[in-house]
N, C-alpha and C positions, 0 to 999 in steps of 0.2 A: 505762156500764160502765167501771170504773177499771182501768188498767193498772198493776199492782202494781209492775213494775220501776220505770216512770215515777215512781210515787208514792215510792218508796225513795229515786230519786236527788233528788226535790224535796225531801223530809224532809232529806236529807244536806246540802242547799244550805243549810239553817240550821245552821250549823256547830256552834254551841252548843246543847247539850241544853236543853230549855225545860218550860213546865208542860204542853204537849201531846205532846211527845215525848222518846225516851230511845234509847240505842244501847248495845248491849252486844258485847264480843268474842264470848261465849257465855254460854249459861245453864247452870247446875248443878242439875238437878232431882233428882240421885240421892241427896242427903242433906237433914237438916233445915235447915241453914243455907242451902242454895241454894233451897229451896223457900220458906223465910221471906222471904229477900231479894225473890224474885219476887213474892210475894203482897203485900209492902210497896209495890213499885212500881206492881202492879195497882191497888192501894187509892189510892194517891197521885194516880196519873194519872186515875183514875176521878172522884175528888172534885175534882180541879182542873178538870176538862172536864164540867161537869153536861148541856151541850147538844150536844155534838159528839165525834166519834171522837178517841180518843187512839192513840199508837203506839209499839211498842218494836221497833228494829231490831236483829237479832241476827247477827252475823258481820261486824262492822266494826270496825276499829282505832280506839281512843279519841283518839289524839292527831293522826291526819291523814286520817280518814274512808276509809281504804283498806278496800275491800270484799275481804276474804279468805274468807268464806264458813264455814259449818259443816256437819255431816252433815245429812242428810235426817232430820227428826224427825217422827214419827207423834204428832199430837196429839189422837187420837180420844178420849181419856178425860181430857184437860187440864181441861176444864170442871167434871169431878166434883172435882178438887182444889180449884178456886176456890169452888166451891158448898159444899165442906166447911169451908173456914176463913173465909169471908168473909161479913158480913151486908150484905144488900142486893147480891150479887155480881152485877158487870157481865157481859154475854155477852162471851166472849172468844173469838177465833178466831187460831188459829196456822196461818200458810201459809208452804210452802216455795217461794221464789221463785227463778226460774231466771235466771242471769246466764251470757252465752256464755263468758266468759273464765275461769270457774271450772272446776276439774277436775271429771271425771266423778263424780257422785254428791255434790259440794258445791253448797250453795244458800245463799241469804241467808233467815233466818227474818223473818218479818213478823207481829208480834201486835198484832191491832186489839182495841181496848176500845171497846164501844159504851157510849154515854150511859146513865145510869140515872136522872138528875135527883134522886137520893137519895144521903145520905151514908153510904158504904161503910166499913166497920170489919172489924177482926178479930173473927171470932165466938169463937175460943178461943186458948189459948197455943201458940205455936210458936216454938222456938229461944228467943232471948232477948226476942221480942216478946210482949206479954201481951194476952189477950182483952180487948175493948173499945177496944184502941187505934185511933187514927184518924190517917191520914197525908196530907199535902199536899204538892204540889210547891212548893218555894222556889228558883225559878230552874232548875238542873240537879239538885237534890238533892231526895230524899223525906224529910221530917221529920215526927216525930210531933206532933201538935197535941191540945188538949184536944177533949171529944166535942162541946160545944156551940159548933160554928163555923158560919160563913156560907159557903155555897158561892157562888161568883161565876162569871158566864161572861164571859170575856175573849178567848176564843179563836175563837169560831165564825166571824168572817169570815175570819181567816188560814187556819184548816183548810180552809174552804170554797174558797178560793182556790187552795190546794195541790191538793185533790183535783179540782179543775176543770181545771187543768194536766196532770192525769194521766190524762185520759179516754182510752179507746182510740179507734182508728179502723181503717178498712180496710185501709191500707198496713200498719199494725204487725200486724194479725191475718194478712195474706197473708205478711208478711215471716216471721213466726213460724211457720206452716206449712211454708214452703218450707225453712227452717233445719232444723226437725225432720225432714223428709222426706230431706234431704239428708245429715244426720248419720248416719241409720241405712240408707243405701241399699246398704250392703254386708253381706252375711250374715244380717242381721235386717230382715225385712220391715216398714216402717212402715205404719200405717194411720191414717185419720182419719174422724171422723163429725161432722156438723152436729146438734147438738141445739136445737129449737124455734127455728130460723132465727137463733139469736143466739150459741149456745156451739159452739166448735170443739174436740174433743178428740181428740188424736194419742196413739197408744200404738204401742210395739214391743216385740218378744220374741223370743226363740227358741221355736218352737212344735213340740210333739210330740202325737201321738195316742196315747191309751191307752183301750182299749175304746171307741172312737167318740168320745170326748171330747177336747177340745184343751185343752191345758195349756201354759203359759209360763214361762220362766226368763228371768233377765237384762232384767227387765220395766222399762220407763219410761212413765208416763203423765203427760201434760201438758194443761192447760186453757189453751190458746194465748191466749185474749182477755186472760187476766189474768196470763200468765207464772207460771202456778201450777203446780207440780209435783203431781200427785195421788197419784202411788204412785212408788217407785223401789227396786229391790232386784237385787242381782247374784246372790243366794243362794236365796230361797225360790221355791217353785212357786206359779203363780198360775192361777186358772180365771177367764175374762172372760165376763160376760154382758152383754148390751145390749138395748135396744129403743128405740123412738122417744121415750122419757121418761126413761129412766135408764141410767146405766153402772155397773156392779157388778163388784167385784173380791172373789174368795174366795182368800185368802192360806192356803197350806199350809206347815208347818215339819217339817224333817227331823230326826227325834229316834231315838235308840237307844243301845244298849250293846254292847260287844264286837264292833264292826263288823257289827252287824245294825240296819238302819235302817228306818223307814216314815215316810211323810208324814201328818201329822196335819192336818185343817183347823183353823185358827187363828181367823180373823175373816172376816167378810163386810162390806164396806165399799160403800155404794151412794150414788151421787151424783145426786139427783133435781133434773130441770130443769123450771121452770114456764114458763107463757107471759108472765109478768110481768117477765122479764129477771133473774131471780135462780135460785139453787138452793141446796138443803141438803143436808148430809150425813147419813147414817144409818150406824150400826154396830152390828154384832151380833157378840159373841164367841161363838165355836162350839167352843172348845178344850175337849177334857176330857183330862187328863194321862194317859199310860200308866202301867199300875200294873206294877211289877217286884218280884221275890222280895227280901224284906227281907236275906237271907243275902248274895245278890250285891251289894246295895246297901251293905251295911255293909264289906263288902271294897273296893269302889271308893271309898267315902268315906275309910276308913283310909288307902287308896293316896295319895289326893289330898293328904289332909293331909300325908303324908310327903313327897310331892313338892314341895308348897308350902314346907315347912321347908327342904328342900335348896336351892330357888331363893332364898328369903330369906337363907340363910347364903352363898350363893355356893359350894355343894358341888357337885363336877362330877357331871353326871348321864349316863346312858347313852344310847345311841340310841333305845332302845324308850321311854325316859321322855321324851325330845326330842319324840316324837311324841304322847306322852300329853299334853303341855301344851295341845294343841289341843283337848283334851276336858275340861279342868279345868272351865271355866265350864258347858258343858251339862250335864256329870254332876253337878256341884255343884246345879244347878238341878232335875235330875231327882231328887235325893236329897231336896230341899227340897219338891218337889211330892209326894213319897211319905212325909212326916211327919218328915224328919230337920230338926228346927227349928233347929239351929245352922249348917246348910248354906247358909242364906239370908245370915248374916253372913258366912260364909266367901266366899260369892260376891260381896258388896259390897265386901270387903278386897282382890280380886284386881285392880283397876284398875292400881296402881303395878307389880305384877309383870309382868302381861299386856304392857303397854306395852313393857317391856324385853325381850319375847321376839318381838317383831315385829309387823307389821300383821295377819297372819292370825290370830295368837292374841288380839290385842286386838279384832279383828272378831268372833271367837266370843265374847268377852265381851260386847261390845255387843248381840249378837243375843239371847244369853240374858237380859240386863237388859231389853231391849226386850219380850220375852214376859213377864218377871215383871210389869213395869210394867203391861201391858195387863190383866193377870189382876187385880192389885191395883186398879186404878182402876175395873174393872167391878164 
């Protein structure tokens, strides 16, 4: 079993990116350009490594390899994007790897690209890349090649050695459990469970009882053996289910208008452990968008547009409008889910405005975008 934190450190020891490894400060999957560049790198690394894994490390400074981290990213539907745009798509796994020195909620993203032994190509046009394009790694650069290429295996021994030196052991596992339990020993009661005598899952959260059922907020779940964060949220409500074979999370999102809110089930994610020392992730979208009166939504939509216009121009706003800023993203999202086609574009253009309004406003935008992404990929 590979300790993913050690694996990242070993990869970073190869200071220069190469044909089996790439590093990024961050990924931008919110627009066509960002998606296209990500797919290009996946394609190039897959073609350059037909018989072994390839990796992309996200959250690292390019010039000095400093680990700065990125936000926790839920990749549950990322494979759908890859399958939609690539011919002979590789199996790709995005994992959120915990590093103790990073701020709470920050992780390092590790993209693992499984070998296909086939030529991977773009299935259709995206951004400035044309369908049928094939990419290969030329040192640290992903370049376009003609389709009639010969893929060569030159990295298997190197990658095998790196992965060998990243194997987990009892000390690393125990240290990880103890560190997790100590981190949450005040206020939030941490718990752990061993699955199939191989996997140790730790979780913590504020628990409350509603009609005999337990719900959690400020939830943090980590697969200790691999330093992988399975779930992290300081906002949503979560229900946890577990047995001897699986650990499941049912995520709820808080939505509403005019200070009247309800919790809606968003998604069930199950981690299924087997006797062979491996696990798989199953996800099921549970979300059914709430329906509101069109007249009310029209009023809110127009008010949102007027507020955005003021923010763009730098016009002074009232104290009430200052509070409304926090609701811009979620209400645009609700309008979009209720048939307002232009509301989705309005939501996507909020990024620059929300960053200027503070962390809480920007977080509300990221939460809304995450919900929209889940629905789209499903």
